[in-house]
C-alpha positions in Angstrom: 204.0 110.2 136.2 200.1 109.6 135.2 199.2 111.2 132.0 195.9 112.6 131.7 194.0 109.4 129.7 195.3 107.0 132.4 193.9 109.4 135.3 190.3 108.7 133.5 190.5 104.7 133.8 188.4 104.4 136.6 189.9 100.5 137.6 193.9 99.9 137.3 195.7 97.3 138.8 197.4 99.8 141.7 193.8 101.7 142.5 190.7 100.5 144.3 187.8 101.2 143.7 184.2 100.5 145.5 181.3 99.0 143.6 177.7 98.7 145.0 173.8 98.2 144.9 171.5 100.0 146.9 167.3 98.9 146.5 166.2 102.7 147.0 162.5 101.9 146.7 162.0 105.2 145.2 163.7 107.8 144.4 161.4 110.5 142.2 161.9 113.3 144.3 165.4 115.3 144.2 165.6 115.7 147.8 165.9 111.3 148.0 168.7 112.0 145.1 170.9 114.5 147.1 170.3 111.6 150.5 171.4 108.7 147.9 174.4 110.7 146.6 175.6 111.6 150.4 175.4 107.7 151.9 177.6 106.9 147.9 180.5 109.4 149.6 179.6 108.7 152.8 180.6 104.8 151.7 183.1 106.0 148.8 181.4 103.9 146.0 182.1 105.0 143.2 179.9 103.1 141.0 176.5 101.3 142.7 173.3 100.0 141.1 170.3 101.3 142.4 166.8 99.3 141.8 163.4 99.7 142.1 163.7 103.5 141.6 160.4 104.1 140.3 161.2 107.0 137.9 159.1 107.8 134.5 161.4 107.5 131.2 165.0 107.0 131.0 168.0 109.4 130.5 170.8 111.0 132.4 171.0 113.4 134.9 174.0 114.8 137.4 173.2 115.5 141.0 175.9 117.2 143.6 178.8 115.5 141.4 177.0 112.0 140.8 176.2 111.0 137.5 172.6 109.2 137.4 171.7 106.9 134.3 168.3 105.3 134.7 166.2 103.6 132.7 162.2 103.1 134.0 158.8 102.2 132.3 158.0 105.3 129.7 156.0 108.0 130.9 152.7 106.9 128.5 153.0 103.9 130.2 153.1 105.1 133.5 150.0 103.6 135.5 151.7 103.8 138.9 155.2 104.0 140.0 156.9 100.3 139.6 160.4 98.9 138.7 162.9 101.1 137.5 167.2 100.4 137.4 169.9 102.8 137.2 173.6 103.2 137.1 175.0 106.2 139.6 178.7 106.9 138.5 181.0 109.2 141.0 183.3 111.6 139.9 186.6 109.8 138.6 184.0 106.8 137.5 182.3 109.7 135.8 185.1 110.9 133.9 186.1 106.9 132.9 182.4 106.7 131.2 182.9 110.0 128.8 186.6 108.7 128.6 184.4 105.9 127.5 182.0 107.8 124.9 179.8 108.0 127.4 177.5 105.3 125.9 174.6 103.8 128.1 171.4 101.9 127.1 168.1 101.7 128.9 167.4 98.2 127.8 164.2 97.7 129.8 162.4 99.2 133.1 164.3 96.4 135.1 167.9 96.8 132.9 170.5 99.6 132.3 173.8 99.5 131.1 176.9 102.0 131.5 180.2 101.4 129.6 183.2 102.3 132.0 187.1 103.2 130.3 189.2 100.7 133.0 192.1 98.7 132.0 193.3 96.5 131.2 189.9 96.1 129.2 186.3 98.4 129.7 183.5 97.2 131.9 180.3 97.1 131.2 178.4 97.8 134.1 174.9 96.4 134.3 172.2 97.5 136.8 169.1 95.0 137.0 166.2 94.5 139.1 164.3 90.9 138.6 161.0 90.0 139.0 159.8 88.7 142.5 160.7 84.6 142.8 157.5 83.1 141.5 154.7 82.0 143.6 152.9 78.7 143.5 153.7 78.0 139.7 152.0 81.5 138.5 152.2 81.4 135.1 152.2 85.1 134.6 154.9 85.7 137.5 156.7 82.5 135.6 156.6 84.4 132.3 157.5 87.2 133.6 160.5 85.8 135.0 161.6 84.3 132.0 161.3 86.8 129.7 163.6 89.0 132.2 166.7 86.2 131.5 166.0 86.7 127.8 166.2 90.2 127.9 169.5 89.8 130.4 171.3 87.3 127.6 170.5 89.6 124.5 172.1 92.2 126.1 175.1 90.0 127.2 175.2 88.6 123.6 175.6 92.7 122.2 178.5 93.9 124.5 181.7 94.0 123.2 183.8 90.8 123.3 186.9 92.1 124.7 185.2 93.8 127.8 184.7 92.9 130.9 180.8 92.2 132.4 179.9 93.3 135.8 175.9 92.5 136.8 174.6 93.8 140.0 171.0 94.7 141.8 168.6 93.3 143.0 168.2 89.6 142.1 164.9 88.4 143.9 167.5 85.2 144.0 168.5 83.3 147.4 171.4 81.7 146.2 171.4 78.4 148.4 174.0 76.8 150.7 173.2 73.8 148.9 173.9 75.1 145.2 177.8 75.4 146.3 178.5 72.1 145.4 176.1 71.6 142.7 176.5 75.1 141.0 179.7 74.1 138.6 181.8 76.5 140.7 179.1 79.6 140.0 178.5 79.7 143.7 181.3 79.9 146.3 181.3 78.8 150.0 180.2 81.7 151.4 176.0 81.6 150.2 173.9 82.1 153.6 170.0 81.1 152.3 168.2 77.9 151.0 167.7 78.0 147.4 164.5 79.5 145.7 163.2 79.3 142.0 165.0 82.4 141.1 168.2 81.7 142.0 168.0 78.2 139.9 167.4 80.8 137.0 170.5 82.9 138.3 172.8 80.0 138.5 171.7 78.3 135.3 172.2 81.8 133.5 175.7 82.4 135.1 176.6 78.5 134.2 175.9 79.7 130.4 178.2 82.7 130.4 180.7 81.4 132.4 180.2 84.1 135.7 180.3 83.8 139.6 178.5 85.0 142.0 180.9 87.2 143.7 179.0 87.5 147.4 179.1 84.0 148.1 183.3 83.7 147.5 183.9 85.8 150.4 183.0 85.5 153.7 181.2 88.5 155.8 180.1 89.0 159.6 176.9 87.9 160.3 175.6 91.3 160.4 176.8 91.9 156.8 175.1 88.8 155.2 171.7 89.7 154.6 169.9 92.3 152.3 166.4 92.2 152.9 164.4 90.9 155.6 161.4 88.5 154.5 158.5 90.0 156.1 156.4 87.2 157.6 159.4 84.7 158.5 161.4 87.9 159.7 164.8 86.1 158.6 167.4 88.5 156.4 168.1 86.8 152.9 170.3 88.0 150.6 168.8 88.8 147.9 171.0 91.7 146.1 174.1 89.9 144.1 176.6 90.6 142.3 178.0 88.7 138.8 181.2 89.0 136.8 183.0 86.8 134.4 185.1 84.2 135.9 
């Protein structure tokens, strides 16, 4: 019989837990958060990384039984809505998070973490909203991207060495088909895009940390492959990715 302690472990070798990511393009209003919860319940998702949340400050709140852990620009710097990342936890995930000490950190307006009790090891969930792909070598865009990955690396470096790390969210990176054979096993056989600058940054980051880009390792129907449509070319791209330790 499963004891109470085991019931608070979200991921086990005998259960299926669904993870996901979603660019919600603002969830400042409570009604929008309620809509998000309704969709997460519909798809039975227990852990979700949400991006572009656009909520001032950082904190934790509960919406219809789901725990919302969010990080955004401090209100005193909040001239207009921008950025924002969040980890949403369903009821079972919330119990596992609390069992792990309810640990979370608002790293920046683009990065937030939460530690969830699992078996055989806890999982650090990192929700990220990466800067847009630098256009035409614009210095500010490049510096913003470099700073994001420096902060993300620092976040990885201070995690418990025994914990599993899962990074989810909007990387604004198009992982290229051509990277399948050149990325040292980081990219699988099911990438769909042509690489951009952000994808090269992401692959380098994954190689350094022995991560894989999990989306590219599994086949999907064409209708499920794209996560964002380019406004000019009208082509679907997969910019919302998940990485984990290999």
